[in-house]
C-alpha positions, 0 to 999 in steps of 0.5 A: 434578447435573453442573457444567461447568468453564469454562476461558479460555486465552490465548497471547502472544508476548513481546518476546524472541520467546519465546511464553508460554502461560497458562491456569487450570491452569498456564503454560509457555514454548513451545519451538522459538522459533528456528524461528519461532513464532506466536500460533496456536501459543501458543493451541494450547499454552494449550488443550493445557495446559487439557485436560492439567490437566482430565485430571490432576485426573481431572475428569469434568465437561464442559469448556467452553474459551473462546478469543478466537483464531479461527485456533485454533478454525478449525485445530481445527475440521477435525479434528472431524466425519465425512467429513474426512481432514486431515493433519499433513503441513506443519503447523508445530504438529503436535506440539501438535495431536497432543497435543490430539487425543489428549486429546480422544480420551480424553475422548470414549472416557470419554463426557466433553463438550468444547466450544470457544467463540469469544469477543471479546477485550478486551470485559470477559469476566471469564475472558478478562481474567483469562487476560490477566493470567495470561499476563503473569505467566507470562513468568517461567515456566521450564517449557519444552514442545514444544521438540523441533526439526523439523530444518527449515532456519532462515533469518536476515535483517536488516531495519531493524536487526532480525534475523528468523529463520524456516523456509521460508514465504511471507515467506522466499520473498519475501525470497529473491525480493527478494535475487535481484532486487537481485543481478540488477539489478547486472548489467543495464543495460536500461530496466527495470533503470534504472526499478527502480533509479531513486529516487522512481518510486512503485514501491510505489504501482505494486506496490499497484495491481498487487496490487489485485484490485478493479482491472480485470485488463486495466488491471493487465496493461497496467501490468505490460507497461509496467513490463517493456517488453513493451507491444506498441507499434511500437518493441517489435514491431520489436525482436521482429522482428514489424514492420519500421518504428517510425513511429507509424501514428496520427501519420501518419494525423493529419498526413495529415488535417491536410494537413501537408506535412512531418510530423516522424518519430515513434517509436511508443513507450510514452512517445510514446503516453502523452505526445506523440502528437497523435492521442491528445491529447484522450483524454490530456487527459480522462484527465489531468483525471479523475485530477486531479479525484480527487486534488484532491478528496481533497487538499481533504477531507484538508486539516484545518489551521486558521488563527488564527481556528479556520477552515480555513486552505486553500481550494480553490475550483477543486475543485468535486467528484470529477466536476468542477473548474475551471482558473483563469487568472491574472486569476481568481486575482488577482481571488479574492485581491483583488490586482488589479482586473479591468476591464470587458471590452473593448479588452484593458484588463485584459491591458494593466494586468496586463502593466504590473504584471508589468513593473514588478515585474520591473524593481523586482527587476532581473529580465530578462523579454521579452514572450514570458515575460510572455505565457506567464506570463499564459496559465498555467492551473495544474491546481489551486490552494490559497489561504490568504486570510488570509496572501494565499498561493496554492499552484499544484498541478500533475499531470505525468508528464514525469518518467516519460518523460524521465530528465533532466526533474527536473534540467532543472526544477531548473535552470529554477527556479534 
């Protein structure tokens, strides 16, 4: 009668970045930590120890090895079956994999069955839970295995006061690219360098957008063109020697159709196309509203703060759905908050009463205003609104891109607010 031997393995990385592996037959520290280790290397070492233990005990029963590491099983799978020609070249854990393959060949030559099975971690499997506890106990082991260095160059860098070390890999390449870019920015003064060194320009979000493969590739290309100042507008085309004039052709056509005798000279730049070109006003407004609808609806869904009555504190009545929102004027805002009486239509009574209230308010606080300031204030229509009716608070939400086109926009706005 044949009895199977069930073995559960477990590999872990300790806080000191030393990898400890543990299985039913023993435990050890995984060497060569200065070259960087991974959980897959620990899992390979645990599996190798399990096979070595079976060989040492001269156990001729089938071995069923349980592991919760899919990475370990996939790295082992390519060495089984016919028609495959894998190579150890470039494998960071080749020294452990060679020992595993040698043990498996010996078992095959002896006609012994070996099965690797993937199990789910932390699901109550008794062998897996026991292997977890053994891995914790194995941290005190002084047995060091697979410590022969590969003589690969080791790179060190510090991030958030933490020192990292690793041989050449994708992470190291990114760090090198980042360091080279930062050094190059110090010697450049162009527009792209200014954008990359300017604070609070959402570069992290732009980077995520550019990497998002679900976004249309032409949209990602346009973003990259704008950030690198390679968008084919008239200003750049003249710099490249392709055009002789930088005037906006859409503006010229627009002013001609409107019969404007002395149209202003406009330069066709990325900022002009995105924010100022009168011929593109309607597409800009539609795009602005589309972006704001999604933002406003997301803000409303994420607002979970409760008031003293355990009800939602903030209300967003102008946010109707992801496809529709309403822009409220001052009359509607004051009516919703119960702060002003809206008179029946006719003869401008509501406007006259509101103007009077505004003038009295500013007079009471010795604030100088003229009729133009009052008209501008009354005509203001915020992009979005958030209301706390209990405390009679109204928060105006605005979506603008002016900071991306005017370098001194933030400073001007701060001065205006003062």
